[in-house]
C-alpha positions in Angstrom: 4.5 -18.9 -49.5 7.6 -20.8 -48.5 9.6 -21.1 -51.8 10.7 -17.7 -53.2 13.1 -15.5 -51.1 13.7 -11.7 -50.9 13.2 -9.6 -54.0 11.6 -12.6 -55.8 8.6 -12.7 -53.5 5.4 -10.7 -54.1 3.5 -8.8 -51.6 0.8 -11.3 -51.4 3.2 -14.2 -50.5 4.7 -12.0 -47.7 1.3 -11.2 -46.5 0.2 -14.9 -46.4 3.4 -15.8 -44.7 3.1 -13.2 -41.9 -0.5 -13.4 -41.2 -0.5 -17.2 -40.9 2.6 -17.6 -38.9 1.8 -14.5 -36.7 -1.4 -16.2 -35.7 0.6 -19.3 -34.8 3.1 -17.2 -32.8 0.5 -15.3 -31.0 -1.3 -18.7 -29.8 2.2 -20.2 -28.7 3.2 -17.1 -26.8 -0.3 -16.5 -25.1 -0.6 -20.2 -24.3 2.8 -20.3 -22.8 2.1 -17.4 -20.6 -1.3 -18.9 -19.4 0.5 -22.2 -18.7 3.7 -20.9 -17.1 3.3 -17.2 -16.4 6.4 -16.2 -18.8 6.3 -15.2 -22.4 8.4 -17.1 -24.8 9.0 -14.5 -27.6 8.8 -11.1 -25.6 12.6 -10.3 -25.7 12.4 -6.7 -24.9 10.4 -7.4 -21.7 12.6 -10.3 -20.8 15.7 -8.3 -21.1 14.3 -5.7 -19.0 13.2 -8.2 -16.4 16.8 -9.5 -16.4 18.1 -6.2 -15.5 15.4 -5.7 -12.7 16.3 -9.1 -11.2 20.0 -8.6 -11.3 19.7 -5.2 -9.8 17.6 -6.5 -7.1 19.9 -9.5 -6.5 17.3 -12.0 -7.4 19.8 -14.4 -9.3 17.3 -17.3 -9.7 14.8 -15.1 -11.7 17.7 -13.5 -13.4 19.0 -17.0 -14.5 15.6 -18.0 -15.8 15.2 -14.8 -18.0 18.6 -15.3 -19.3 17.8 -18.9 -20.2 14.8 -17.6 -22.1 16.8 -15.2 -24.2 19.5 -17.7 -24.8 17.0 -20.3 -26.0 15.4 -17.8 -28.3 18.9 -16.9 -29.8 19.6 -20.5 -30.2 16.5 -21.0 -32.2 17.3 -18.3 -34.5 20.9 -19.4 -34.8 19.8 -23.1 -35.7 17.4 -21.6 -38.3 20.1 -19.6 -40.0 22.5 -22.6 -40.0 19.7 -25.1 -41.4 18.7 -22.4 -44.1 22.4 -21.8 -45.2 23.1 -25.6 -45.4 19.9 -26.1 -47.4 20.8 -23.4 -49.7 24.3 -24.7 -50.4 22.6 -28.1 -51.3 20.3 -26.3 -53.7 17.0 -27.3 -51.8 14.3 -24.9 -53.0 12.1 -26.2 -50.2 14.5 -25.3 -47.4 12.2 -22.9 -45.6 9.4 -25.5 -45.8 11.9 -28.0 -44.2 12.4 -25.4 -41.5 8.8 -24.8 -40.9 8.5 -28.7 -40.8 11.2 -29.0 -38.1 9.3 -26.3 -36.1 6.2 -28.3 -36.5 7.8 -31.6 -35.3 9.4 -29.8 -32.2 6.3 -28.1 -31.3 4.4 -31.5 -31.5 7.1 -33.1 -29.5 6.9 -30.3 -26.8 3.2 -30.7 -26.8 3.3 -34.4 -26.3 5.9 -34.1 -23.4 3.7 -31.5 -21.7 0.6 -34.0 -21.8 2.7 -36.8 -20.2 5.2 -35.0 -18.2 3.2 -32.5 -16.1 6.2 -31.1 -14.3 7.4 -29.7 -17.7 4.9 -26.9 -17.4 6.9 -24.0 -16.3 10.5 -23.1 -17.1 11.3 -26.0 -19.5 8.1 -25.4 -21.5 8.7 -21.6 -21.8 12.2 -22.2 -22.9 11.2 -24.8 -25.4 8.6 -22.5 -26.9 11.4 -19.6 -27.0 13.5 -21.8 -28.9 10.6 -22.4 -31.4 9.7 -18.6 -31.8 13.4 -17.8 -32.3 13.4 -20.4 -35.0 10.2 -19.0 -36.5 11.2 -15.4 -36.4 14.4 -16.1 -38.2 12.7 -18.3 -41.0 10.4 -15.2 -41.7 13.1 -12.6 -41.5 15.3 -14.4 -43.9 12.7 -15.5 -46.4 11.2 -11.8 -46.7 14.6 -10.0 -46.3 13.2 -8.5 -42.9 10.1 -7.1 -44.5 7.9 -8.9 -42.3 8.2 -10.4 -38.8 5.8 -12.7 -36.9 6.9 -12.4 -33.3 8.5 -8.9 -33.1 5.3 -7.0 -32.2 7.1 -4.0 -30.9 8.9 -3.6 -34.4 5.5 -4.1 -36.4 3.8 -1.5 -34.2 6.8 1.0 -34.6 6.5 0.2 -38.6 2.7 1.1 -38.3 3.4 4.4 -36.5 6.1 5.4 -39.1 3.8 4.6 -42.1 0.8 6.5 -40.4 3.1 9.5 -40.0 4.2 9.1 -43.7 0.7 8.8 -44.9 -0.4 11.9 -43.0 2.6 13.8 -44.3 2.1 12.6 -48.0 -1.7 13.5 -47.9 -1.0 16.8 -46.4 1.7 17.8 -48.8 0.1 16.1 -51.8 3.1 14.0 -52.5 1.5 11.9 -55.1 -0.6 8.8 -55.5 2.2 6.5 -55.8 3.8 7.4 -52.6 0.6 7.2 -50.8 -0.2 3.8 -52.2 3.2 2.5 -51.1 2.6 3.6 -47.7 -0.9 2.0 -47.8 0.4 -1.4 -49.0 2.8 -1.4 -46.1 -0.1 -0.7 -43.7 -2.1 -3.4 -45.3 0.7 -5.9 -44.4 1.6 -4.8 -40.8 -2.0 -4.0 -39.4 -3.4 -7.5 -40.3 -0.2 -9.2 -39.0 -0.5 -7.6 -35.6 -4.2 -8.4 -35.7 -3.4 -12.0 -36.5 -0.9 -12.2 -33.5 -3.6 -10.7 -31.2 -6.3 -13.1 -32.6 -3.9 -16.1 -32.2 -3.3 -15.2 -28.7 -6.9 -15.1 -27.8 -7.4 -18.5 -29.5 -4.3 -19.9 -27.9 -5.5 -19.2 -24.3 -8.9 -20.4 -25.1 -7.5 -23.6 -26.7 -4.9 -24.3 -23.9 -7.8 -23.8 -21.2 -9.9 -26.4 -23.0 -7.4 -28.8 -24.4 -4.2 -28.3 -22.6 -0.9 -29.2 -24.4 -3.0 -30.7 -27.3 -3.2 -27.1 -28.5 0.4 -27.4 -29.4 0.0 -30.6 -31.4 -2.8 -28.9 -33.2 -0.8 -25.9 -34.1 2.0 -28.2 -35.2 -0.3 -30.0 -37.5 -1.2 -26.5 -39.0 2.5 -25.7 -39.5 3.0 -29.2 -41.2 0.1 -28.3 -43.5 1.9 -25.1 -44.6 5.1 -27.0 -45.3 4.0 -30.3 -46.8 2.8 -29.1 -50.1 6.0 -27.4 -50.9 8.2 -30.3 -49.8 6.1 -32.9 -51.9 6.5 -30.5 -54.9 10.3 -30.6 -54.6 10.3 -34.4 -54.2 8.1 -34.7 -57.4 10.4 -32.4 -59.2 13.4 -34.5 -58.2 12.0 -37.8 -59.4 
């Protein structure tokens, strides 16, 4: 799931990655909104909010929205730099290392939220936004942008496009192969959106019950995805 990149990856690997990490992203995003009233990965809405606050002269709120966008960009930037550095060094598990970094930072953010209650709010959302940028860049790079985990607008757009293609292909009888390609894409995108939604539901329920320990739990799940790949590379290097 976290080893092969681009065209060397199969559909099943992309689906496993997308469905798993979309669930994590949905939980993080919804829990962050529940805790602080702000989304950590909804960049379309955040940029629109920036424009609204700037037009109304609400500079404090504008600055907050700008900071969320900036931290998301910073997370994606750090992800790209880390992956590039790992590839130059021939690390086959570089994507697993990147997910492990996300897990460590998410656990740290959760621990800080447990002990520093004043963190709830702007700082919490900016930290989560950084992690969502990091994760989305990881998935985009490893899949050659075939799947995303936090960009729900794009995924829903893809679903609409493929449904249109499916209706057109069936109506014009364009052949079973073309229909199957479209169905395969829908089988990827629909469950990914569903995973994000389900993760959001569980994220709110989890945060309302356990507080920031939810983030520590999600971090452990991420580490569980990454650890086998990292250990396999270490064994190979021995």
